[in-house]
N, C-alpha and C positions, 0 to 999 in steps of 0.2 A: 572385863570380868563381871559375871552376874552377881549381884546380891541375893542372897536368899533370905527372905523374911520367916520370922518363927511363926509357927502355927498358933492361931486363935482357937478360942473355944468353939467357933461356928465352924472353923477349919476342920478341928477334930470330930465335929458332929458330922459334917458332910463325909469325912473319910469313914466313919464308922459305919454311916449309911450305906456308903458304897460297899464296904467290907461285908456287911450283912447280905447285900442283894445278890453280889457276884456269884456265889455258888448255888444259889436257888433256881431250880428249873422253872418253877412255877412264876418266878417274878420277871415275866417278859410280856410286854404288851404286843399282842397279835395283830397286826395291820394287814388285813387280806392274807396273803400267804408269806409275808416276811415279817420279821420280829424286830422288836426295839427293846433290848433290856432295860429293866429299872436303872441298872448302874450307869448305861449311858446317858440316861436323862439325868441323872444326879451329877454326872460330871460335866455334862453340859451346864447345869444349874451352877455348879460349883465355879464355873469359868465366868459365867455372868455375873456372879457376886463379886468375883475378885479379879475382874478385868483389867483394872488399874494397877494391881499389884502383882499379878501373875507372874510366876518364873517361867519366862517363855524360852524355847530353845529353837535353834534352827532346824527346819525338816531337811534331812538329807536328800541331795540331788537323786541319788540311785534310787530313793524311795519313790519320789515324784516320778521319775522314769517308769518304774515298773506299774505304778497306778495309771498312769496315762496309757502305758502300751496295753495294760489289762482292759482298761475301758474302751479304748479303741478298738482292740480284737473282739471282744464279747459284741460290740455294737455291729462292727462289719460282719463277723460269722452270722450274727441274728438276723441282720438285714438281708443278706444273700441267701439265707436259706427261710425267709417270709413266706414265700408262695407254697414252698412244700411242707414245711411243718408249723409254720406260724411264729410269733414272737412272744418269748415269755417275759413281758414288761416287768411284773412282779419281782421275778428273781434278779432282773438287770437292776431295780431300784434297791433290791436288797443289797446288792454288792456296792453300789453306789453310796448307800447309807453307811455301810461297812468301811468304805474309804474315807468318807467324812468323819466317821467315828475315829479311825486311825488318826488323820490329822489333827484332830481336837486334842487327843492323847499326846500328841508331840508339842501343841501349844502349850498345854497344861503342865507337862514335863514334871511330874511327881519326883519330889526328891528321895532319897534312900530312905529316911525317916517315915515319910509318907507311905511308901510302898510296904514298909514293913507293918505299919499300922493296918493297911489294907490287907495285907497276907495273912497275918496272925488274927485279925478280926474275922476274916473269911474262913480260915481253919475252924474256929470255935462255932462259928455260924453252921458251918457245913457238918459238924461232928454233931451238933444237937439235930439237925435235919437227918441225918442218917441213922442216928439212934431212934428218932421217932419213926422212920421210914420202916426199919427192922422191927420194930414192935409193932407197927400196925399190919404189916404184910406177914411176918413170920408167927408172932405170938396171937394176935388177935385173930387174924384171918386163914392161918394154917397154910400158908403158902411155902412153895419151895424155891421161891425167887422174890425179888424186889422190883421196883418200879416206880413211877411217878404217878400213877394212877390211883388217887385216893378215894375214888368213888367206886368202881368196880374192881379195883387191884389187879389189873391186867398188866401185861409187859408193855403196853403203849408207852411210848417216851423213854423207853430203856436206854436207848443210845445216847440221848442228850445227857442222862446221869452218869454214863460210862465215862464219857469225855470227861466231866468236871471231876468225877471221882478220881480218875488218874493224875490229873494236875495237884489235887490237894493231898494224894497220899505221896507225891513226890515231895510237896511242901512241907508235909510233916516229917519227911526223913531229913532234910537239909535245914529248914530254917529254924524249927524248934530245937532249944537248949536244954530245956528241962527233961530229963529222961522219963520221969514217970508220965508226964502229959504225953511225951513223942510216943512211948509204948502203949498207952491207953489209945491214942489216935490211929496208931499204926495196925493195932488190933481191929478196932471197929472198920476202919478203911480197907483193910485186908480182908476181912470177912465180908463185907460188902461187896468185895471185886469179885469173889466166887458167887455170893447170892446173886448178882446181874446176870451171871450165866453168859456174859460176853467174851467170846473166845479171843477175838481181837484185842481186848482191853488186856485181858491175862498175858497174852502173847507180848504186847507192847511194853506192859510192866515188866515183864520178866527181862527184857532185853535192856531195859534202862537201868533198872537195879542191878543187873549183872554189870553193866558198864561202869555203875557208880561204885561198887563192891570192887572192882577190879583197880579203879583208879585210887580208891582208898587204900588198898592194899600197897600200891605202888608208893604213894604219898605218906603213909603213916606208917608209925613203927608196928611191929608184929602183934604188941600187946592190944594197940588200938584197933587194929584191924578184926582181931578175934572177939574184941569187945562187941564190936558193932555186927558180926557175924554171929555171935551168940544171941543177940537181940533178936536178929531176924529169926533164927530156929526157935527161940522162946516164943515169939509172937505167933510164929506160924502153928506151933503145937497148941498153943492157947487157943488160936483161932479154930482149928479143927475140932478141939473139944467142944467148945461151944456151938459150932455148927452141928456136929455129931449128936447133940443132946437135943436139938430142935428139928432138924430136918433130916431127909434121905440123902446123904452124900452121893450115893452111886447115882442119882439123878442128874447131879452137878459134875460129877467126874466123867460120866458117860458122853455129855455132851461137849466137855472139852476135848474129850480123845476123838471127836469127829471133825476137828479142825481141818483135816485134808479134803476139801470138797470135791476133789477129783476122784476120790476113791468110791467106785459104784456101789460098794456096801453102805456107804452113810448117805445115800440117796433119801431115803425114807425119814431120816432124822432131821427134825426141826426145819432149818432154813437151807440146808446144805444145798439140795438140788437147785432151788431158786437161784442161789448165789452161783453156782457154777453155769446156769442158763445166762445170768446176767453178764459174768465174764465172757461167755461166749458172744453174747449180743453186743458187748462193748468192741470185741476183737473185730467183728463183722462190720459194726459201726466204722471204725477207724480204716479198715481195709477199702470199704466201698465209698468213704468221704474223706479222703486222708487230707486234702488241702484245707476245705472251710468248715469241716465237721458236719453237724446237723443243727446247729445254732445252740446257744446257752439255754438249759432247761429243756431240751427237745430229746432226751434221752428216752423218755417214755412214749414219745410221739411216733419214734421210729418202728415200722413195722417190721420185725424180725421174724425168720424161720425158726429161732430158738424161743424167744419170749417176747411178749408185747404186753405184759399185764402189768408189771412192774414199772416205775417212774423214775428211781434212781438207780445208780450204779453199784453204790455201797462200796466204792473205790475210788478216792477222788483223782488218781492218776490216770485210771481209765476214762472216767467221766470227763475231765477237762478236756484229755485228748480227742475224745469220740464226739464231744458238742463242739469243741473249737478248733478241731484239726490241728494242723501244722502250727497255727498259731498258738494253742493251747501247748503243745508239746514243748514250744520254745519257753512259754511262761514256764512251766514245771523246770525245765532246766535252769532258767535264770534265777528262781526262787530258790532250788536246791543249793546251786553253787553261791548264792548270795549268803544264805543262812548257814549250811552245814560246815564250811570251813571255820566259821566263827565260833560255832558249838565246840567242835573238836579242839580249836586253840583254847578256849575258855576251859573245859573241863579236863584239858591235860596239862594246863599251866601249874606253876608251882603254888601250892598252898592254897587254902580256901578262904582267904580273908575277905573276899566278897561274896557273901553266901547267896545275895539276891540274884547276882549274875549267874552262880554256878545253878541256882534253882530255875532260873528262865532258860539257861542252856539246855537242862535236862528235860524241861517241858517241851521245849520246840524240837528236841530229840524224839521225844514221846510223840508229838504230833506227826513227824515225819513218818514213822513207823506206823501209827494207829491209821494213818491216811489210807493205807492199803486195805484197811478193813471197813472203812466208814466215809461219810460225805461230811466233811469237816470244814473245808476251805471256805463255805458260804456262811459260816456261822460268826456272829459277832465275837465270840469267846476265842475263836482262833486269832482274830485280828488283834485282838485287845492284848493278849499275852506275847504275839509276835512283835507288836510295836512297843511294849515293855521292854523286850528284849533287845530291840534296836536301839532302844534310847540309852538302857544301861550298859550295853557293849560300847556305845559311843562315849558315854561318860567314862567308863572304866579305861578307854584308850586315850581320852583326853586327860585323864589324871596321871596317867603313866607317861605321856608326852611332856608335861608341865614337870613332872619330878624329874625326869631325865634331862630336861633342859635348865633347870635351875641348879646352881651350883650351891648346894645347901652347907657346905663346909664354910660358905662366907656369911652365914648367919649364925650369930653367937646366941640367940636366944631360941630356945626349942620352941616355944609358943608361936614364933613368927613363921617358923617351918610348917607347923600344924595348921596354921591359917591359909596358908597357900594351898595346901593339900585339900582342906574342909570346904574351900571356895567352891569347888565344883562337884560337891558331894550333893 
């Protein structure tokens, strides 16, 4: 049984620094074309400072197999295509850093209390960031959108912010207990999701919130359900009122209505035509290079009759399949069936006693949906929350196993029972 030490002041300082840096898009160290987020540097530093006392956990065998298969597949398909398309070493190194990051998180093995500190700290850090972003973009510069470009106030980097926003909107919905703070955050994050004008984000969040409400209705009393439903309605109305006061809502809703990229009438609107052409290019690559693909990161190097100017697929499933061929398709299937059944099991289990696990399950469901609209799988942010989900799911399974194996009736002292349960938290 692993003994967990109590956090020192230095531990809490590190955790708060990690919490502050996780949701801020600008806090990423760009090395060539791959990123090293500040929170990764802090986690590595935290590990080095606590290497003797760290709460280590075993890395699951299936995780090691997936990392090995992913690494071997991307190297094999890249080397096979090196003469035709070259080799994207920067992207390969980026994935290797992500895998090292993933293994480091397993070794550090944050406790439930530490994860709560990180998540709640990140929520407040992100709230301040989004309020500042809305103020600078909408109020000061009179824009109809928000982004991360605080120099020219363009839409550059909007996708990075969209990914982060979805995660912390879900966190505010599940993790927070104070209704006033929760309502405030839901209003700010809800308004921000529309101001980003990301159709993929809105669709992904819609399905995740719908799943959450359906499950809440099944598990809770009618009164509790209508209380949550009323909160969403109130938040939505307040959000619409705020947006209507400062921006032209027609611009936002016109963009959202063009989500069907295959409708010819939407070709002249924003990025619809390019998204349609990228989809056709992906299908063309898959049909012509089904076995080995065109090599990792070579989607843009493939000369297509459809489009050859854009360098990413804007769809992780098509991107991985087209670049890594059948090996990529197998990887997608393995990842899906390794994660999705656990997500469904966790969000349909009785009660919400483990809010962290429920949150991480909903976030990874959000990732699965959002990957149809964006390139997410190569980001450290994706692997960070996927790793936390695997750790928390294993911890929950271990807790249930011990609870079932122990005959608690043989314990006369309630405190002893609680010690056995809390040992693995």
